[in-house]
Backbone as CSV, one residue per row, in Angstrom:
resi,resn,N_x,N_y,N_z,CA_x,CA_y,CA_z,C_x,C_y,C_z
1,MET,3.877,-5.817,-2.376,3.242,-6.903,-1.714,3.898,-8.452,-2.341
2,LEU,4.032,-8.322,-3.904,4.876,-9.317,-4.360,6.362,-9.570,-3.421
3,LEU,6.972,-8.272,-3.330,8.203,-8.454,-3.292,8.279,-9.494,-1.417
4,ASN,7.513,-8.852,-0.861,6.839,-9.541,0.522,6.758,-10.966,0.521
5,GLN,6.697,-11.841,-0.635,5.815,-12.970,-0.646,7.049,-14.560,-0.400
6,GLY,8.690,-13.913,-0.374,9.400,-14.984,-0.364,9.663,-15.771,-1.565
7,LEU,9.042,-15.007,-2.533,9.533,-15.591,-4.004,11.379,-16.135,-4.278
8,PRO,11.363,-17.568,-5.330,12.578,-17.516,-5.631,13.210,-16.527,-6.184
9,GLY,14.501,-16.148,-6.252,15.246,-14.845,-6.828,14.739,-13.685,-6.105
10,GLN,14.244,-13.852,-5.189,13.695,-12.408,-4.550,14.413,-11.522,-4.365
11,GLY,15.816,-11.534,-3.881,16.942,-10.751,-3.718,17.626,-9.999,-4.980
12,LEU,17.373,-10.911,-6.434,18.125,-10.404,-7.772,16.766,-9.340,-7.676
13,LEU,15.661,-9.896,-7.323,14.229,-8.877,-8.108,14.554,-7.596,-7.431
14,ARG,14.406,-7.888,-5.942,14.671,-6.470,-5.443,15.764,-5.652,-5.743
15,ALA,16.756,-6.157,-6.056,18.095,-5.141,-6.772,17.512,-4.381,-7.901
16,LEU,17.089,-5.433,-8.900,16.581,-4.865,-10.212,15.345,-3.606,-10.131
17,VAL,15.143,-3.927,-9.397,13.952,-2.963,-8.944,14.567,-1.553,-8.426
18,LEU,15.675,-1.501,-7.907,15.931,-0.216,-6.647,16.983,0.218,-8.387
19,LEU,17.454,-0.575,-8.961,18.212,0.106,-10.060,17.602,1.553,-10.719
20,PRO,16.531,2.120,-10.911,16.004,3.759,-11.221,16.626,4.420,-10.281
21,PHE,16.220,4.226,-8.916,16.745,4.955,-7.465,17.902,5.370,-7.798
22,ILE,18.717,3.974,-7.882,20.517,4.348,-7.841,20.959,4.583,-9.029
23,LEU,20.312,5.111,-9.878,21.058,5.855,-11.033,20.847,7.312,-10.846
24,PRO,21.896,7.783,-10.762,22.262,9.686,-10.824,20.537,10.148,-11.811
25,GLY,20.072,11.053,-11.369,19.222,11.874,-12.158,20.081,12.346,-13.342
26,VAL,20.825,12.974,-13.419,21.118,13.710,-14.668,21.336,12.266,-15.770
27,VAL,21.816,11.111,-15.383,21.950,9.649,-16.012,20.754,9.420,-16.701
28,THR,19.556,9.488,-15.633,18.242,8.968,-15.815,17.617,9.791,-16.628
29,ALA,17.848,10.911,-16.561,17.365,12.381,-17.724,17.528,12.115,-19.128
30,ILE,19.403,11.826,-19.241,19.881,11.544,-20.392,19.313,10.224,-20.881
31,LEU,18.862,9.199,-20.347,18.962,7.752,-21.171,17.735,7.780,-21.355
32,TRP,16.159,8.502,-21.055,14.519,8.580,-21.228,15.121,9.526,-22.306
33,ARG,15.938,10.510,-22.491,15.773,11.553,-23.689,15.841,10.535,-24.753
34,PHE,16.908,9.975,-24.589,17.176,9.211,-25.778,16.163,8.120,-25.868
35,MET,15.368,7.587,-25.389,14.512,6.516,-25.259,13.024,7.603,-26.394
36,TYR,13.280,8.605,-25.617,11.380,9.562,-26.135,12.449,10.187,-27.507
37,ASP,13.500,10.032,-28.380,13.948,10.452,-29.103,12.860,10.016,-30.490
38,PRO,12.538,11.049,-31.116,11.241,10.524,-32.634,11.650,9.935,-33.457
39,GLN,12.982,9.987,-33.596,13.499,9.364,-34.714,14.389,7.456,-34.386
40,LEU,15.008,7.441,-33.203,15.761,6.392,-32.790,15.231,5.859,-31.124
41,GLY,14.319,6.846,-30.829,14.088,6.637,-29.555,13.091,5.016,-29.699
42,LEU,13.700,4.514,-28.236,12.664,2.993,-28.009,11.352,2.687,-28.125
43,ILE,11.160,4.015,-27.493,9.419,4.334,-27.058,8.910,4.098,-28.186
44,ASN,8.725,5.292,-29.208,8.425,4.895,-30.593,8.269,3.759,-30.951
45,SER,9.380,3.017,-31.589,10.034,1.640,-31.541,8.974,0.752,-31.185
46,VAL,8.728,0.484,-30.155,7.803,-0.252,-29.521,6.449,0.130,-29.421
47,LEU,5.802,1.063,-29.269,4.731,1.491,-29.899,4.491,1.257,-31.287
48,ILE,5.060,1.617,-32.017,4.676,1.449,-33.645,4.945,-0.301,-33.865
49,ARG,5.682,-0.688,-32.996,5.386,-2.596,-33.588,4.659,-2.936,-33.045
50,PHE,3.824,-2.801,-32.428,2.709,-3.624,-31.247,0.918,-2.093,-31.761
51,GLY,1.480,-1.700,-32.739,0.548,-0.918,-33.281,-0.504,-0.036,-32.193
52,VAL,0.428,0.530,-31.852,-0.667,1.899,-31.001,-0.177,3.162,-31.391
53,LEU,0.863,3.114,-32.454,1.047,4.330,-33.099,1.150,3.883,-34.367
54,GLN,0.706,4.922,-35.037,1.121,4.881,-36.944,2.363,5.424,-36.830
55,ASP,3.081,6.810,-36.705,3.916,7.407,-37.053,4.839,7.694,-35.372
56,ASN,5.867,7.622,-35.732,6.584,8.424,-34.382,6.285,9.613,-34.106
57,ALA,6.068,9.788,-32.523,5.503,11.142,-31.793,6.956,11.716,-31.295
58,ALA,6.811,12.949,-31.077,7.561,13.975,-30.726,7.305,14.214,-29.295
59,TRP,7.943,13.231,-28.034,6.989,13.042,-27.073,7.570,14.733,-26.203
60,LEU,8.647,15.253,-26.155,9.384,15.906,-25.552,9.452,17.180,-26.228
61,ALA,8.782,17.179,-27.386,8.558,18.341,-28.157,7.248,18.791,-28.097
62,SER,6.446,18.394,-27.993,5.127,18.878,-28.170,4.551,19.322,-26.438
63,SER,3.719,20.416,-26.271,3.092,20.729,-25.241,2.269,19.578,-24.428
64,ASP,1.142,18.711,-25.549,0.571,17.974,-24.861,0.946,16.763,-24.481
65,THR,2.067,16.458,-24.435,2.633,15.138,-24.184,3.908,15.021,-23.267
66,ALA,4.852,16.194,-23.260,5.864,16.521,-22.514,5.765,16.187,-21.233
67,MET,4.628,16.815,-20.131,4.632,16.881,-19.014,4.270,15.333,-18.501
68,ALA,3.477,14.768,-19.255,3.209,13.377,-19.001,4.475,12.933,-19.274
69,ALA,5.420,12.804,-19.917,6.711,11.886,-20.401,7.471,11.940,-19.137
70,VAL,7.587,13.573,-18.709,8.697,14.144,-17.569,8.251,13.077,-16.683
71,ILE,6.518,13.338,-16.200,6.093,12.811,-14.815,6.606,11.543,-15.128
72,PHE,6.263,10.708,-16.246,6.744,9.290,-16.179,7.928,8.775,-15.640
73,VAL,8.448,9.598,-16.147,10.123,9.385,-15.760,10.432,9.584,-14.381
74,ALA,9.574,10.665,-13.788,10.198,10.995,-12.222,9.617,10.127,-11.305
75,VAL,8.064,9.469,-11.778,7.607,8.005,-11.578,9.082,6.713,-11.269
76,TRP,9.267,6.657,-12.570,9.946,5.597,-12.665,11.506,5.848,-12.065
77,LYS,11.761,6.892,-11.519,12.790,7.030,-11.100,12.330,7.069,-9.462
78,GLY,11.412,7.552,-9.145,11.518,7.711,-7.496,10.739,6.476,-6.714
79,PHE,10.035,5.729,-7.449,9.070,4.519,-6.779,9.848,3.487,-6.058
80,PRO,11.017,3.099,-6.324,11.725,2.174,-5.521,11.937,2.882,-4.033
81,PHE,12.139,4.146,-3.973,12.109,4.766,-2.786,10.655,4.633,-1.986
82,SER,9.792,4.584,-2.432,8.654,4.538,-1.743,8.200,2.591,-1.499
83,MET,8.687,1.776,-2.791,8.674,0.299,-2.744,9.840,-0.127,-1.531
84,LEU,10.837,0.845,-0.991,11.452,0.302,-0.155,10.827,0.675,1.386
85,ILE,10.227,1.664,1.496,9.452,2.165,2.828,8.510,0.845,3.066
86,TYR,7.334,0.941,1.294,6.338,-0.533,1.893,6.582,-1.174,2.232
87,LEU,7.547,-2.167,1.891,8.401,-3.230,1.792,8.420,-3.528,3.077
88,ALA,9.126,-2.507,4.048,9.482,-2.272,5.371,8.559,-2.586,6.390
89,ALA,7.589,-1.779,6.047,6.063,-1.328,6.888,5.543,-3.088,6.630
90,LEU,5.484,-3.389,5.286,4.767,-5.242,5.061,5.008,-5.810,5.847
91,GLN,6.608,-5.871,5.862,7.617,-7.233,6.843,6.841,-6.977,8.643
92,SER,6.454,-5.565,8.880,6.280,-5.452,10.303,4.551,-5.991,10.205
93,VAL,3.775,-6.692,9.873,2.777,-6.198,9.977,2.533,-7.628,10.656
94,ASP,1.354,-7.899,11.820,1.603,-9.071,12.747,1.005,-10.145,11.852
95,ARG,1.714,-10.785,11.232,1.645,-12.216,10.596,0.019,-13.244,11.641
96,SER,0.130,-13.154,12.979,-0.646,-13.230,13.879,-2.511,-13.053,13.147
97,GLN,-2.211,-11.579,13.131,-3.735,-11.064,12.505,-3.751,-11.627,11.096
98,LEU,-2.927,-11.974,10.343,-3.131,-12.352,8.882,-3.449,-13.686,8.794
99,GLU,-3.071,-14.370,9.584,-3.312,-16.367,9.962,-4.527,-16.198,10.412
100,ALA,-5.041,-15.184,11.723,-6.318,-15.202,12.008,-7.349,-15.150,10.878
101,ALA,-6.974,-14.342,10.122,-7.912,-13.198,9.186,-8.070,-14.544,7.813
102,THR,-7.256,-15.324,7.619,-7.288,-16.312,6.923,-8.036,-17.418,7.548
103,ILE,-8.204,-17.625,8.924,-8.821,-19.069,9.107,-10.215,-18.629,9.546
104,ASP,-10.917,-17.280,9.325,-11.943,-16.941,9.635,-12.522,-16.510,7.988
105,GLY,-11.672,-16.935,6.995,-12.170,-17.024,6.054,-12.346,-15.746,4.959
106,ALA,-11.270,-14.927,5.254,-10.573,-14.016,4.633,-10.299,-14.050,3.423
107,ASN,-10.697,-13.453,2.439,-9.362,-13.307,0.791,-8.561,-12.993,1.061
108,ALA,-7.583,-12.713,-0.069,-6.464,-11.883,0.286,-6.994,-10.488,0.131
109,LEU,-7.868,-9.982,-0.887,-8.596,-8.839,-0.788,-8.944,-7.650,0.541
110,GLN,-9.386,-9.074,1.460,-10.053,-8.472,2.515,-9.034,-8.443,3.572
111,ARG,-8.055,-9.738,3.227,-6.794,-9.421,4.028,-5.749,-7.894,4.050
112,LEU,-5.849,-7.566,2.780,-5.392,-6.614,2.303,-5.714,-5.103,3.115
113,ARG,-7.080,-5.254,3.041,-8.247,-4.121,3.449,-8.246,-4.250,4.836
114,ASP,-8.399,-5.406,5.341,-8.801,-4.984,6.745,-7.478,-5.201,7.613
115,VAL,-6.492,-5.726,7.340,-5.308,-6.552,8.110,-4.221,-5.587,7.776
116,THR,-3.760,-5.331,6.325,-2.573,-4.876,6.079,-2.774,-3.375,6.348
117,LEU,-3.707,-3.056,5.057,-3.674,-1.414,4.818,-3.672,-0.628,6.266
118,PRO,-4.735,-0.992,7.290,-4.626,-0.291,8.415,-3.340,-0.663,9.478
119,ALA,-2.720,-1.282,9.296,-1.351,-1.797,9.989,-0.651,-0.967,9.190
120,ILE,-0.288,-0.654,8.309,0.757,0.690,7.552,0.267,1.507,7.095
121,LYS,-1.301,1.659,7.500,-1.761,3.647,7.205,-0.779,4.392,7.787
122,PRO,0.150,4.470,8.369,0.722,5.564,9.389,1.847,5.652,8.276
123,VAL,2.587,4.792,8.245,3.874,4.701,6.946,3.197,5.559,5.715
124,ILE,1.975,4.276,5.011,1.762,5.446,4.089,1.445,6.954,3.779
125,LEU,0.972,7.521,4.947,0.682,8.791,4.942,2.320,9.314,5.126
126,VAL,3.225,9.028,5.779,4.569,9.407,5.701,5.288,9.476,4.703
127,ASN,4.719,8.542,3.926,5.551,8.513,2.542,4.862,9.376,1.200
128,ILE,3.710,9.574,1.463,2.882,10.121,0.667,3.938,11.865,1.280
129,VAL,3.689,12.392,2.158,4.548,13.478,2.655,5.559,13.701,1.920
130,LEU,6.456,12.802,2.313,8.168,12.720,2.157,7.893,12.641,0.446
131,THR,7.380,11.890,-0.451,7.398,12.054,-1.878,7.047,13.265,-1.944
132,LEU,6.000,14.211,-1.854,5.950,15.654,-2.454,6.729,16.261,-2.317
133,ILE,7.524,16.029,-0.544,9.367,17.070,-0.992,10.191,16.481,-1.958
134,LEU,10.406,15.437,-1.918,10.920,14.840,-3.011,10.772,15.411,-4.424
135,THR,9.948,15.392,-4.860,9.384,15.364,-6.211,9.238,17.225,-6.187
136,PHE,9.228,17.462,-5.349,9.196,18.997,-5.339,10.159,19.684,-6.205
137,ASN,11.383,19.169,-5.634,12.660,19.711,-6.351,13.577,19.035,-7.346
138,TYR,12.470,18.147,-7.934,13.247,17.570,-8.946,13.896,18.247,-10.232
139,PHE,14.975,18.987,-10.020,14.991,19.967,-10.924,16.030,19.291,-12.395
140,ASP,17.014,17.956,-11.740,17.923,17.735,-12.921,16.905,16.673,-13.898
141,ILE,16.168,16.016,-13.610,15.296,15.819,-14.616,14.420,16.358,-15.229
142,VAL,13.911,16.841,-15.066,13.159,18.287,-15.840,14.206,19.123,-16.573
143,TRP,15.036,19.598,-16.193,16.327,20.510,-16.686,16.431,19.761,-18.115
144,VAL,16.904,18.958,-17.624,18.199,17.615,-18.822,17.126,17.774,-19.571
145,MET,15.791,17.246,-19.481,15.083,16.466,-20.553,14.533,17.367,-21.437
146,THR,13.820,18.475,-20.717,13.480,19.722,-21.175,13.437,21.239,-20.958
147,ARG,14.283,21.241,-20.203,14.744,22.950,-19.754,13.574,23.813,-19.819
148,GLY,12.538,23.027,-19.497,10.904,23.370,-18.716,9.805,24.168,-20.064
149,GLY,10.770,23.277,-21.083,9.951,23.546,-22.437,9.231,22.488,-23.055
150,PRO,8.383,22.387,-23.909,8.046,23.626,-25.075,6.947,24.127,-24.623
151,GLN,7.045,25.499,-24.585,6.255,26.721,-24.485,6.015,26.622,-23.110
152,ASN,7.147,26.380,-22.110,7.149,26.345,-21.058,6.399,25.013,-20.234
153,SER,6.015,24.430,-20.920,4.849,23.449,-20.435,5.505,22.353,-19.556
154,THR,6.428,22.189,-19.005,7.057,21.339,-18.209,7.806,21.972,-16.702
155,HIS,7.672,23.180,-16.926,8.188,23.953,-16.053,7.978,23.455,-14.549
156,ILE,8.341,23.402,-13.526,8.151,23.341,-11.943,8.768,24.630,-11.370
157,PHE,8.840,24.570,-10.375,8.861,25.301,-9.297,10.825,25.722,-9.337
158,PRO,11.504,24.545,-9.285,13.098,24.813,-9.560,13.320,25.095,-10.867
159,THR,12.944,24.498,-11.657,13.198,25.137,-13.014,12.795,26.506,-13.678
160,ARG,11.742,27.050,-12.746,11.176,28.003,-13.266,11.986,29.532,-12.582
161,ILE,13.061,29.134,-11.380,14.031,30.047,-10.658,14.836,29.749,-11.331
162,PHE,15.390,28.954,-11.721,17.073,28.922,-12.488,16.935,29.793,-13.722
163,GLU,15.732,29.308,-14.858,15.257,29.848,-15.823,15.331,31.821,-15.793
164,THR,14.397,31.734,-14.782,14.288,32.852,-14.728,15.299,34.319,-14.076
165,GLY,16.375,33.773,-12.996,17.149,33.842,-12.355,18.614,34.480,-13.175
166,PHE,18.790,33.359,-13.799,20.008,32.615,-14.440,20.249,32.915,-16.387
167,GLY,18.701,32.455,-16.561,18.372,32.760,-17.837,18.062,33.814,-18.622
168,GLN,16.704,34.739,-17.932,16.943,35.599,-18.445,16.975,36.865,-17.053
169,PHE,17.855,36.997,-16.159,18.317,37.680,-15.369,17.490,38.530,-14.535
170,ARG,16.446,38.250,-14.486,15.399,38.745,-13.347,15.127,37.944,-12.276
171,PHE,16.315,38.619,-11.575,16.763,37.951,-10.095,15.740,38.409,-9.053
172,GLY,14.950,39.893,-9.619,14.016,39.796,-8.450,12.639,38.950,-8.549
173,GLU,12.461,38.705,-9.751,11.227,37.838,-9.816,11.735,36.665,-9.142
174,ALA,12.435,36.012,-8.991,13.312,34.568,-9.151,13.532,34.497,-7.994
175,ALA,13.529,35.687,-6.996,13.634,35.806,-5.430,12.035,35.096,-5.024
176,VAL,11.662,36.030,-5.685,9.855,36.007,-5.068,9.830,34.312,-5.711
177,TYR,10.022,34.118,-6.451,9.777,32.547,-6.734,10.045,31.521,-5.384
178,GLY,11.673,31.988,-5.510,12.295,31.625,-4.408,11.725,31.344,-2.938
179,VAL,10.941,32.452,-2.745,10.227,32.633,-1.564,8.991,31.865,-1.375
180,PHE,8.443,31.604,-2.545,6.666,31.083,-2.372,7.316,29.246,-2.070
181,SER,8.869,29.148,-2.774,9.259,27.743,-2.652,9.567,27.121,-1.194
182,ILE,10.050,28.014,-0.842,10.520,28.107,0.500,9.090,28.144,1.765
183,LEU,8.390,28.694,1.343,6.872,28.338,2.169,6.376,27.384,1.809
184,ILE,6.337,26.968,0.446,5.255,25.625,0.258,6.206,24.498,0.931
185,LEU,7.565,24.468,0.848,8.199,23.497,1.026,8.559,23.445,2.826
186,ALA,8.007,24.476,3.245,8.095,24.539,4.871,6.560,24.168,5.480
187,VAL,5.434,24.323,4.817,4.041,23.836,5.000,4.381,22.000,4.710
188,LEU,5.248,22.016,3.931,5.321,20.194,3.573,6.020,19.655,4.961
189,VAL,7.328,20.213,5.163,7.867,19.827,6.459,7.253,19.582,7.321
190,ALA,6.106,20.798,7.759,6.027,20.759,9.238,4.528,19.364,9.071
191,LEU,3.821,19.519,7.923,3.123,18.339,7.472,3.850,17.051,7.837
192,TYR,5.163,16.838,7.465,5.888,15.861,7.709,6.074,15.784,9.262
193,VAL,6.525,16.418,9.597,6.429,16.064,11.037,5.430,15.846,12.013
194,ILE,4.157,16.598,11.908,3.268,16.005,12.164,2.630,14.545,12.114
195,VAL,2.754,14.007,10.764,2.500,12.775,10.265,3.439,11.892,10.643
196,GLN,4.616,12.105,11.274,5.661,11.337,11.549,5.253,11.202,13.432
197,LYS,5.245,12.245,13.858,4.668,12.058,15.561,3.366,11.663,15.366
198,ALA,2.868,11.145,14.858,1.156,10.518,15.202,1.327,9.045,14.520
199,ALA,2.367,8.953,13.635,2.996,7.593,13.070,3.632,7.317,14.618
200,ASP,4.386,7.746,14.825,5.519,7.328,16.118,4.692,6.858,17.599
201,SER,3.489,8.053,17.304,2.301,7.831,18.563,1.462,6.448,18.561
202,GLN,1.437,6.004,17.013,0.478,5.191,17.186,1.442,3.602,17.291
203,ARG,2.410,3.588,16.582,3.334,2.199,17.043,4.109,2.467,18.419
204,ARG,4.076,3.406,19.212,3.845,3.114,20.780,2.695,2.468,21.073
205,THR,1.034,2.849,20.782,0.271,2.423,21.420,0.105,0.674,20.766
206,ALA,0.215,0.841,20.139,0.627,-0.695,19.307,0.367,-1.988,20.025
């Protein structure tokens, strides 16, 4: 919403917001692994300085925090993709409807709820399904940061398949995981096609 307001320096701000998405996944994982380092990492340094933590935390070495830390990095890496989709959708919202709602006395929250969100609802649904498909295959970030550890707490389907097949040489079990992975992705792809067709239909009738 902020990037759609036409503020000064908007082009530079959009470029900065896109930076996480541009970085390769391996580079992102290495960067954040150093930032999470319990002794030299920036995360602990900042949190201790502001009194949030008393001692250094081993974010990636504890099964209680490792998954949350990896999820945060995955969100940081992937949110610019959703931002671009939503920004394009916001720019297609009918300005006359927003102006009419303003004239009728609707505040910013009401315009968002009653005009903007209904207008971009198909795009939101498509983006949710597409994001599920993309994040399902986040192998590089998880593998470089934690290799599925500690105690298998950060394994996802791709890392589990790789570890089982090429780390433990249990190829039959890895193949079973692979089949389940294909089935899940097939369901997500089918859902994406359905949602995309519904969005295209709504666009043509609008």
